[in-house]
N, CA, C and O atoms as a printed pandas DataFrame, in Angstrom:
     atom_number atom_name residue_name chain_id  residue_number  x_coord  y_coord  z_coord
0              1         N          MET        A               1  224.541  153.831  163.430
1              2        CA          MET        A               1  223.378  154.701  163.619
2              3         C          MET        A               1  222.934  155.113  162.208
3              4         O          MET        A               1  221.728  155.185  161.971
4              5         N          THR        A               2  223.840  155.388  161.259
5              6        CA          THR        A               2  223.400  155.795  159.954
6              7         C          THR        A               2  222.834  154.641  159.164
7              8         O          THR        A               2  222.036  154.834  158.246
8              9         N          GLY        A               3  223.247  153.443  159.520
9             10        CA          GLY        A               3  222.632  152.234  158.914
10            11         C          GLY        A               3  221.167  152.109  159.234
11            12         O          GLY        A               3  220.340  151.791  158.379
12            13         N          LEU        A               4  220.848  152.382  160.562
13            14        CA          LEU        A               4  219.487  152.272  161.004
14            15         C          LEU        A               4  218.637  153.328  160.371
15            16         O          LEU        A               4  217.492  153.056  160.012
16            17         N          ARG        A               5  219.163  154.556  160.216
17            18        CA          ARG        A               5  218.408  155.649  159.630
18            19         C          ARG        A               5  218.168  155.322  158.143
19            20         O          ARG        A               5  217.087  155.604  157.627
20            21         N          ALA        A               6  219.120  154.756  157.475
21            22        CA          ALA        A               6  218.921  154.399  156.054
22            23         C          ALA        A               6  217.884  153.341  155.907
23            24         O          ALA        A               6  217.081  153.402  154.976
24            25         N          ARG        A               7  217.857  152.341  156.806
25            26        CA          ARG        A               7  216.836  151.333  156.807
26            27         C          ARG        A               7  215.408  151.900  157.003
27            28         O          ARG        A               7  214.475  151.589  156.262
28            29         N          VAL        A               8  215.298  152.742  158.037
29            30        CA          VAL        A               8  214.007  153.384  158.360
30            31         C          VAL        A               8  213.590  154.235  157.188
31            32         O          VAL        A               8  212.414  154.220  156.822
32            33         N          ALA        A               9  214.487  154.971  156.585
33            34        CA          ALA        A               9  214.099  155.804  155.399
34            35         C          ALA        A               9  213.654  154.918  154.257
35            36         O          ALA        A               9  212.641  155.210  153.622
36            37         N          GLY        A              10  214.381  153.836  153.972
37            38        CA          GLY        A              10  213.992  152.929  153.018
38            39         C          GLY        A              10  212.638  152.298  153.135
39            40         O          GLY        A              10  211.875  152.200  152.174
40            41         N          ILE        A              11  212.348  151.848  154.413
41            42        CA          ILE        A              11  211.047  151.281  154.745
42            43         C          ILE        A              11  209.942  152.342  154.555
43            44         O          ILE        A              11  208.884  152.077  153.985
44            45         N          ALA        A              12  210.237  153.548  155.057
45            46        CA          ALA        A              12  209.265  154.632  154.911
46            47         C          ALA        A              12  209.007  154.931  153.474
47            48         O          ALA        A              12  207.852  155.111  153.087
48            49         N          GLY        A              13  210.013  154.994  152.673
49            50        CA          GLY        A              13  209.868  155.252  151.278
50            51         C          GLY        A              13  209.024  154.114  150.573
51            52         O          GLY        A              13  208.134  154.385  149.767
52            53         N          ALA        A              14  209.340  152.908  150.908
53            54        CA          ALA        A              14  208.605  151.793  150.313
54            55         C          ALA        A              14  207.106  151.850  150.747
55            56         O          ALA        A              14  206.209  151.583  149.946
56            57         N          LEU        A              15  206.872  152.194  152.002
57            58        CA          LEU        A              15  205.447  152.291  152.456
58            59         C          LEU        A              15  204.754  153.460  151.752
59            60         O          LEU        A              15  203.581  153.333  151.403
60            61         N          LEU        A              16  205.413  154.565  151.534
61            62        CA          LEU        A              16  204.804  155.671  150.829
62            63         C          LEU        A              16  204.464  155.281  149.308
63            64         O          LEU        A              16  203.426  155.657  148.762
64            65         N          ILE        A              17  205.372  154.545  148.720
65            66        CA          ILE        A              17  205.126  154.103  147.338
66            67         C          ILE        A              17  203.898  153.184  147.318
67            68         O          ILE        A              17  203.034  153.336  146.454
68            69         N          MET        A              18  203.807  152.220  148.269
69            70        CA          MET        A              18  202.696  151.302  148.250
70            71         C          MET        A              18  201.419  152.013  148.562
71            72         O          MET        A              18  200.406  151.733  147.921
72            73         N          VAL        A              19  201.403  152.936  149.530
73            74        CA          VAL        A              19  200.180  153.684  149.826
74            75         C          VAL        A              19  199.740  154.542  148.625
75            76         O          VAL        A              19  198.549  154.606  148.320
76            77         N          GLY        A              20  200.667  155.183  147.962
77            78        CA          GLY        A              20  200.394  156.001  146.772
78            79         C          GLY        A              20  199.760  155.162  145.627
79            80         O          GLY        A              20  198.810  155.573  144.961
80            81         N          THR        A              21  200.349  153.968  145.451
81            82        CA          THR        A              21  199.881  153.075  144.444
82            83         C          THR        A              21  198.493  152.558  144.717
83            84         O          THR        A              21  197.664  152.418  143.818
84            85         N          ALA        A              22  198.259  152.273  146.002
85            86        CA          ALA        A              22  196.926  151.861  146.440
86            87         C          ALA        A              22  195.936  152.930  146.259
87            88         O          ALA        A              22  194.815  152.662  145.826
88            89         N          ALA        A              23  196.298  154.167  146.578
89            90        CA          ALA        A              23  195.397  155.350  146.466
90            91         C          ALA        A              23  195.004  155.579  145.000
91            92         O          ALA        A              23  193.844  155.838  144.680
92            93         N          VAL        A              24  196.014  155.472  144.121
93            94        CA          VAL        A              24  195.671  155.644  142.663
94            95         C          VAL        A              24  194.794  154.565  142.203
95            96         O          VAL        A              24  193.897  154.819  141.400
96            97         N          GLY        A              25  195.004  153.249  142.700
97            98        CA          GLY        A              25  194.114  152.154  142.280
98            99         C          GLY        A              25  192.711  152.388  142.768
99           100         O          GLY        A              25  191.768  152.122  142.024
100          101         N          VAL        A              26  192.525  152.853  143.933
101          102        CA          VAL        A              26  191.183  153.116  144.481
102          103         C          VAL        A              26  190.476  154.198  143.645
103          104         O          VAL        A              26  189.312  154.050  143.271
104          105         N          VAL        A              27  191.211  155.294  143.362
105          106        CA          VAL        A              27  190.591  156.379  142.551
106          107         C          VAL        A              27  190.264  155.894  141.150
107          108         O          VAL        A              27  189.203  156.237  140.627
108          109         N          VAL        A              28  191.089  155.149  140.552
109          110        CA          VAL        A              28  190.734  154.664  139.154
110          111         C          VAL        A              28  189.604  153.662  139.236
111          112         O          VAL        A              28  188.777  153.626  138.325
112          113         N          ALA        A              29  189.518  152.844  140.275
113          114        CA          ALA        A              29  188.455  151.827  140.331
114          115         C          ALA        A              29  187.111  152.542  140.684
115          116         O          ALA        A              29  186.057  152.013  140.330
116          117         N          SER        A              30  187.106  153.692  141.350
117          118        CA          SER        A              30  185.903  154.324  141.766
118          119         C          SER        A              30  185.366  155.320  140.761
119          120         O          SER        A              30  184.317  155.913  141.011
120          121         N          GLN        A              31  186.043  155.538  139.617
121          122        CA          GLN        A              31  185.609  156.460  138.600
122          123         C          GLN        A              31  184.268  156.004  138.034
123          124         O          GLN        A              31  184.067  154.819  137.766
124          125         N          VAL        A              32  183.351  156.959  137.855
125          126        CA          VAL        A              32  182.089  156.655  137.251
126          127         C          VAL        A              32  182.019  157.506  135.941
127          128         O          VAL        A              32  182.113  158.733  135.961
128          129         N          HIS        A              33  181.850  156.786  134.826
129          130        CA          HIS        A              33  181.781  157.427  133.557
130          131         C          HIS        A              33  180.365  157.869  133.221
131          132         O          HIS        A              33  179.403  157.268  133.700
132          133         N          ALA        A              34  180.228  158.848  132.455
133          134        CA          ALA        A              34  178.940  159.327  131.997
134          135         C          ALA        A              34  178.178  158.280  131.255
135          136         O          ALA        A              34  178.788  157.539  130.485
136          137         N          PRO        A              35  176.915  158.164  131.425
137          138        CA          PRO        A              35  176.153  157.070  130.739
138          139         C          PRO        A              35  176.169  157.369  129.229
139          140         O          PRO        A              35  176.132  158.521  128.796
140          141         N          GLN        A              36  176.225  156.286  128.460
141          142        CA          GLN        A              36  176.201  156.456  127.005
142          143         C          GLN        A              36  174.748  156.345  126.552
143          144         O          GLN        A              36  174.009  155.481  127.024
144          145         N          PRO        A              37  174.329  157.258  125.599
145          146        CA          PRO        A              37  172.933  157.171  125.158
146          147         C          PRO        A              37  172.740  155.906  124.330
147          148         O          PRO        A              37  173.668  155.366  123.727
148          149         N          SER        A              38  171.495  155.467  124.336
149          150        CA          SER        A              38  171.166  154.283  123.500
150          151         C          SER        A              38  171.079  154.745  122.077
151          152         O          SER        A              38  170.976  155.938  121.793
152          153         N          LEU        A              39  171.124  153.748  121.152
153          154        CA          LEU        A              39  171.053  154.096  119.745
154          155         C          LEU        A              39  169.801  154.882  119.338
155          156         O          LEU        A              39  169.849  155.726  118.442
156          157         N          SER        A              40  168.669  154.590  120.016
157          158        CA          SER        A              40  167.419  155.334  119.743
158          159         C          SER        A              40  167.526  156.787  120.161
159          160         O          SER        A              40  166.948  157.659  119.512
160          161         N          GLN        A              41  168.283  157.076  121.276
161          162        CA          GLN        A              41  168.432  158.388  121.718
162          163         C          GLN        A              41  169.469  159.165  120.950
163          164         O          GLN        A              41  169.304  160.363  120.717
164          165         N          ALA        A              42  170.528  158.506  120.554
165          166        CA          ALA        A              42  171.613  159.169  119.843
166          167         C          ALA        A              42  171.438  159.310  118.357
167          168         O          ALA        A              42  172.128  160.088  117.698
168          169         N          GLY        A              43  170.454  158.505  117.813
169          170        CA          GLY        A              43  170.271  158.522  116.385
170          171         C          GLY        A              43  171.158  157.464  115.746
171          172         O          GLY        A              43  172.189  157.081  116.298
172          173         N          VAL        A              44  170.742  156.998  114.573
173          174        CA          VAL        A              44  171.497  155.972  113.895
174          175         C          VAL        A              44  172.329  156.630  112.790
175          176         O          VAL        A              44  171.803  157.315  111.913
176          177         N          ILE        A              45  173.628  156.403  112.861
177          178        CA          ILE        A              45  174.501  156.945  111.817
178          179         C          ILE        A              45  174.357  156.192  110.562
179          180         O          ILE        A              45  174.440  154.964  110.577
180          181         N          GLY        A              46  174.142  156.863  109.454
181          182        CA          GLY        A              46  174.045  156.205  108.135
182          183         C          GLY        A              46  172.713  155.571  107.870
183          184         O          GLY        A              46  172.564  154.879  106.862
184          185         N          GLY        A              47  171.733  155.771  108.724
185          186        CA          GLY        A              47  170.374  155.242  108.498
186          187         C          GLY        A              47  169.626  156.008  107.490
187          188         O          GLY        A              47  169.896  157.188  107.265
188          189         N          SER        A              48  168.678  155.361  106.867
189          190        CA          SER        A              48  167.880  155.970  105.805
190          191         C          SER        A              48  166.865  156.988  106.397
191          192         O          SER        A              48  166.527  157.987  105.761
192          193         N          SER        A              49  166.398  156.703  107.617
193          194        CA          SER        A              49  165.434  157.582  108.259
194          195         C          SER        A              49  166.142  158.513  109.187
195          196         O          SER        A              49  166.698  158.079  110.197
196          197         N          ARG        A              50  166.138  159.779  108.876
197          198        CA          ARG        A              50  166.914  160.696  109.699
198          199         C          ARG        A              50  165.958  161.640  110.520
199          200         O          ARG        A              50  166.426  162.602  111.129
200          201         N          GLY        A              51  164.666  161.365  110.529
201          202        CA          GLY        A              51  163.731  162.179  111.304
202          203         C          GLY        A              51  163.242  163.352  110.498
203          204         O          GLY        A              51  163.602  163.540  109.336
204          205         N          PRO        A              52  162.405  164.141  111.154
205          206        CA          PRO        A              52  161.832  165.360  110.393
206          207         C          PRO        A              52  162.889  166.391  110.042
207          208         O          PRO        A              52  163.877  166.551  110.759
208          209         N          SER        A              53  162.689  167.041  109.011
209          210        CA          SER        A              53  163.594  168.137  108.619
210          211         C          SER        A              53  162.744  169.209  107.958
211          212         O          SER        A              53  161.790  168.908  107.239
212          213         N          LEU        A              54  163.098  170.462  108.208
213          214        CA          LEU        A              54  162.382  171.576  107.571
214          215         C          LEU        A              54  163.051  171.913  106.254
215          216         O          LEU        A              54  164.215  171.611  105.995
216          217         N          ALA        A              55  162.237  172.557  105.447
217          218        CA          ALA        A              55  162.782  173.050  104.098
218          219         C          ALA        A              55  163.882  174.079  104.339
219          220         O          ALA        A              55  163.928  174.691  105.406
220          221         N          ARG        A              56  164.746  174.275  103.390
221          222        CA          ARG        A              56  165.829  175.231  103.450
222          223         C          ARG        A              56  165.248  176.598  103.640
223          224         O          ARG        A              56  164.366  177.005  102.883
224          225         N          SER        A              57  165.712  177.317  104.621
225          226        CA          SER        A              57  165.235  178.692  104.947
226          227         C          SER        A              57  166.402  179.442  105.536
227          228         O          SER        A              57  166.736  179.282  106.710
228          229         N          LEU        A              58  167.029  180.279  104.695
229          230        CA          LEU        A              58  168.226  180.996  105.126
230          231         C          LEU        A              58  167.889  182.051  106.215
231          232         O          LEU        A              58  166.968  182.854  106.068
232          233         N          PRO        A              59  168.656  182.008  107.279
233          234        CA          PRO        A              59  168.456  183.010  108.369
234          235         C          PRO        A              59  168.915  184.411  107.861
235          236         O          PRO        A              59  169.848  184.501  107.064
236          237         N          VAL        A              60  168.284  185.443  108.305
237          238        CA          VAL        A              60  168.644  186.781  107.849
238          239         C          VAL        A              60  169.201  187.660  109.009
239          240         O          VAL        A              60  169.849  188.678  108.766
240          241         N          SER        A              61  168.929  187.238  110.286
241          242        CA          SER        A              61  169.359  188.025  111.396
242          243         C          SER        A              61  169.459  187.114  112.609
243          244         O          SER        A              61  168.922  186.007  112.647
244          245         N          VAL        A              62  170.199  187.654  113.629
245          246        CA          VAL        A              62  170.319  186.956  114.914
246          247         C          VAL        A              62  170.004  187.973  116.024
247          248         O          VAL        A              62  170.461  189.115  115.996
248          249         N          HIS        A              63  169.182  187.499  117.030
249          250        CA          HIS        A              63  168.819  188.416  118.128
250          251         C          HIS        A              63  168.889  187.621  119.428
251          252         O          HIS        A              63  168.133  186.676  119.649
252          253         N          ILE        A              64  169.832  188.043  120.285
253          254        CA          ILE        A              64  169.975  187.378  121.533
254          255         C          ILE        A              64  169.962  188.496  122.652
255          256         O          ILE        A              64  170.992  189.071  123.006
256          257         N          PRO        A              65  168.810  188.737  123.138
257          258        CA          PRO        A              65  168.643  189.858  124.165
258          259         C          PRO        A              65  169.507  189.729  125.373
259          260         O          PRO        A              65  170.022  190.722  125.887
260          261         N          ALA        A              66  169.678  188.491  125.847
261          262        CA          ALA        A              66  170.397  188.263  127.152
262          263         C          ALA        A              66  171.826  188.742  127.068
263          264         O          ALA        A              66  172.417  189.069  128.097
264          265         N          ILE        A              67  172.418  188.797  125.859
265          266        CA          ILE        A              67  173.819  189.329  125.801
266          267         C          ILE        A              67  173.895  190.525  124.873
267          268         O          ILE        A              67  174.993  190.918  124.482
268          269         N          GLY        A              68  172.769  191.116  124.507
269          270        CA          GLY        A              68  172.771  192.329  123.729
270          271         C          GLY        A              68  173.150  192.168  122.261
271          272         O          GLY        A              68  173.725  193.081  121.668
272          273         N          VAL        A              69  172.835  191.026  121.675
273          274        CA          VAL        A              69  173.215  190.813  120.291
274          275         C          VAL        A              69  171.971  191.044  119.413
275          276         O          VAL        A              69  170.909  190.472  119.661
276          277         N          ASP        A              70  172.123  191.884  118.393
277          278        CA          ASP        A              70  171.045  192.135  117.394
278          279         C          ASP        A              70  171.780  192.493  116.119
279          280         O          ASP        A              70  172.302  193.601  115.993
280          281         N          SER        A              71  171.829  191.559  115.161
281          282        CA          SER        A              71  172.615  191.750  113.984
282          283         C          SER        A              71  171.993  191.153  112.777
283          284         O          SER        A              71  171.405  190.076  112.878
284          285         N          LYS        A              72  172.076  191.753  111.679
285          286        CA          LYS        A              72  171.764  191.212  110.390
286          287         C          LYS        A              72  172.852  190.227  110.056
287          288         O          LYS        A              72  173.942  190.369  110.609
288          289         N          LEU        A              73  172.663  189.253  109.213
289          290        CA          LEU        A              73  173.729  188.295  108.892
290          291         C          LEU        A              73  174.279  188.507  107.537
291          292         O          LEU        A              73  173.546  188.667  106.561
292          293         N          LEU        A              74  175.637  188.511  107.471
293          294        CA          LEU        A              74  176.290  188.459  106.186
294          295         C          LEU        A              74  176.272  187.091  105.645
295          296         O          LEU        A              74  176.367  186.150  106.432
296          297         N          ARG        A              75  176.158  186.882  104.357
297          298        CA          ARG        A              75  176.156  185.572  103.731
298          299         C          ARG        A              75  177.533  185.354  103.165
299          300         O          ARG        A              75  177.942  186.057  102.241
300          301         N          LEU        A              76  178.255  184.395  103.697
301          302        CA          LEU        A              76  179.589  184.106  103.265
302          303         C          LEU        A              76  179.628  182.722  102.633
303          304         O          LEU        A              76  178.888  181.814  103.013
304          305         N          GLY        A              77  180.515  182.596  101.659
305          306        CA          GLY        A              77  180.654  181.296  100.937
306          307         C          GLY        A              77  182.076  180.905  100.898
307          308         O          GLY        A              77  182.735  180.803  101.933
308          309         N          LEU        A              78  182.576  180.677   99.692
309          310        CA          LEU        A              78  183.954  180.273   99.454
310          311         C          LEU        A              78  184.778  181.266   98.690
311          312         O          LEU        A              78  184.218  181.949   97.832
312          313         N          ASN        A              79  186.035  181.404   98.923
313          314        CA          ASN        A              79  186.922  182.187   98.074
314          315         C          ASN        A              79  187.260  181.441   96.839
315          316         O          ASN        A              79  186.947  180.255   96.732
316          317         N          ALA        A              80  187.889  182.083   95.896
317          318        CA          ALA        A              80  188.220  181.481   94.548
318          319         C          ALA        A              80  189.142  180.232   94.819
319          320         O          ALA        A              80  189.074  179.251   94.079
320          321         N          ASP        A              81  189.984  180.281   95.866
321          322        CA          ASP        A              81  190.945  179.182   96.113
322          323         C          ASP        A              81  190.291  178.023   96.935
323          324         O          ASP        A              81  190.972  177.055   97.274
324          325         N          GLY        A              82  189.014  178.124   97.243
325          326        CA          GLY        A              82  188.332  177.125   97.938
326          327         C          GLY        A              82  188.272  177.217   99.492
327          328         O          GLY        A              82  187.664  176.396  100.179
328          329         N          THR        A              83  188.953  178.283   99.985
329          330        CA          THR        A              83  188.835  178.497  101.420
330          331         C          THR        A              83  187.580  179.192  101.802
331          332         O          THR        A              83  186.944  179.822  100.957
332          333         N          VAL        A              84  187.187  179.104  103.073
333          334        CA          VAL        A              84  185.937  179.748  103.590
334          335         C          VAL        A              84  186.189  181.231  103.735
335          336         O          VAL        A              84  187.203  181.660  104.284
336          337         N          GLN        A              85  185.250  182.001  103.233
337          338        CA          GLN        A              85  185.311  183.466  103.329
338          339         C          GLN        A              85  185.138  183.824  104.850
339          340         O          GLN        A              85  184.475  183.113  105.605
340          341         N          VAL        A              86  185.744  184.914  105.232
341          342        CA          VAL        A              86  185.592  185.515  106.575
342          343         C          VAL        A              86  185.239  186.998  106.446
343          344         O          VAL        A              86  185.608  187.658  105.475
344          345         N          PRO        A              87  184.520  187.501  107.443
345          346        CA          PRO        A              87  184.091  188.935  107.385
346          347         C          PRO        A              87  185.341  189.789  107.543
347          348         O          PRO        A              87  186.293  189.424  108.233
348          349         N          SER        A              88  185.303  190.934  106.883
349          350        CA          SER        A              88  186.396  191.884  107.041
350          351         C          SER        A              88  186.419  192.545  108.440
351          352         O          SER        A              88  185.410  193.015  108.966
352          353         N          LEU        A              89  187.616  192.543  108.987
353          354        CA          LEU        A              89  187.792  193.180  110.324
354          355         C          LEU        A              89  187.559  194.655  110.291
355          356         O          LEU        A              89  187.156  195.260  111.284
356          357         N          ARG        A              90  187.822  195.254  109.104
357          358        CA          ARG        A              90  187.651  196.702  108.981
358          359         C          ARG        A              90  186.235  197.132  108.830
359          360         O          ARG        A              90  185.824  198.125  109.430
360          361         N          THR        A              91  185.455  196.402  108.029
361          362        CA          THR        A              91  184.087  196.891  107.657
362          363         C          THR        A              91  182.979  196.100  108.351
363          364         O          THR        A              91  181.872  196.611  108.519
364          365         N          SER        A              92  183.263  194.852  108.758
365          366        CA          SER        A              92  182.224  193.939  109.222
366          367         C          SER        A              92  182.507  193.291  110.586
367          368         O          SER        A              92  181.929  192.249  110.896
368          369         N          ALA        A              93  183.370  193.878  111.388
369          370        CA          ALA        A              93  183.785  193.176  112.675
370          371         C          ALA        A              93  182.659  193.000  113.605
371          372         O          ALA        A              93  182.670  192.050  114.387
372          373         N          ALA        A              94  181.650  193.876  113.579
373          374        CA          ALA        A              94  180.572  193.816  114.583
374          375         C          ALA        A              94  179.277  193.198  113.967
375          376         O          ALA        A              94  178.206  193.274  114.571
376          377         N          VAL        A              95  179.396  192.572  112.730
377          378        CA          VAL        A              95  178.268  191.946  112.140
378          379         C          VAL        A              95  178.395  190.430  112.098
379          380         O          VAL        A              95  179.447  189.917  111.715
380          381         N          ALA        A              96  177.376  189.718  112.472
381          382        CA          ALA        A              96  177.384  188.310  112.463
382          383         C          ALA        A              96  177.366  187.798  111.012
383          384         O          ALA        A              96  176.964  188.517  110.097
384          385         N          ALA        A              97  177.807  186.548  110.817
385          386        CA          ALA        A              97  177.840  185.991  109.438
386          387         C          ALA        A              97  177.285  184.626  109.448
387          388         O          ALA        A              97  177.228  183.967  110.486
388          389         N          TRP        A              98  176.859  184.175  108.259
389          390        CA          TRP        A              98  176.298  182.821  108.027
390          391         C          TRP        A              98  176.979  182.227  106.802
391          392         O          TRP        A              98  177.039  182.815  105.722
392          393         N          TYR        A              99  177.486  181.030  107.041
393          394        CA          TYR        A              99  178.099  180.303  105.879
394          395         C          TYR        A              99  176.961  179.740  105.030
395          396         O          TYR        A              99  176.237  178.844  105.463
396          397         N          LYS        A             100  176.813  180.274  103.820
397          398        CA          LYS        A             100  175.646  179.934  103.019
398          399         C          LYS        A             100  175.496  178.510  102.553
399          400         O          LYS        A             100  174.423  178.131  102.084
400          401         N          TYR        A             101  176.539  177.705  102.665
401          402        CA          TYR        A             101  176.460  176.309  102.345
402          403         C          TYR        A             101  176.113  175.372  103.427
403          404         O          TYR        A             101  175.968  174.169  103.209
404          405         N          SER        A             102  175.970  175.943  104.674
405          406        CA          SER        A             102  175.679  175.045  105.795
406          407         C          SER        A             102  174.211  174.766  105.865
407          408         O          SER        A             102  173.396  175.403  105.197
408          409         N          ALA        A             103  173.885  173.794  106.696
409          410        CA          ALA        A             103  172.429  173.451  106.915
410          411         C          ALA        A             103  171.758  174.697  107.608
411          412         O          ALA        A             103  172.364  175.411  108.408
412          413         N          THR        A             104  170.532  174.879  107.250
413          414        CA          THR        A             104  169.826  176.033  107.814
414          415         C          THR        A             104  169.071  175.586  109.016
415          416         O          THR        A             104  168.983  174.379  109.241
416          417         N          PRO        A             105  168.487  176.507  109.850
417          418        CA          PRO        A             105  167.777  176.095  111.058
418          419         C          PRO        A             105  166.632  175.118  110.739
419          420         O          PRO        A             105  165.797  175.415  109.885
420          421         N          GLY        A             106  166.582  173.986  111.397
421          422        CA          GLY        A             106  165.530  172.994  111.198
422          423         C          GLY        A             106  165.916  171.915  110.237
423          424         O          GLY        A             106  165.239  170.890  110.168
424          425         N          GLN        A             107  167.021  172.106  109.459
425          426        CA          GLN        A             107  167.535  171.055  108.536
426          427         C          GLN        A             107  168.403  170.101  109.305
427          428         O          GLN        A             107  168.925  170.430  110.370
428          429         N          ILE        A             108  168.549  168.947  108.773
429          430        CA          ILE        A             108  169.483  167.958  109.348
430          431         C          ILE        A             108  170.820  168.226  108.681
431          432         O          ILE        A             108  170.934  168.294  107.457
432          433         N          GLY        A             109  171.816  168.373  109.521
433          434        CA          GLY        A             109  173.158  168.664  108.931
434          435         C          GLY        A             109  174.131  169.146  109.953
435          436         O          GLY        A             109  175.283  169.429  109.624
């Protein structure tokens, strides 16, 4: 009797493994990946023509009414050791900041 139970359990286990493997195969085969943009849509990396760009114009404030943001911008650069400056948590925690060496709005970068 235990021999029969062991055989049935073995067959059931083998069937479960085969069904699980088939299910994984079906799921993998049916995956649809997001479409990749064409080169004209994505832009050409390293190309000489990079499209229109505005002149450098440093932002001075940020205003986002939907979330209640209205702040002048601190201009931050680099520390003497080459690390990026960060606003002080004691004096400037509620003030937005701008990294002065980054591209400005409308510039490519």
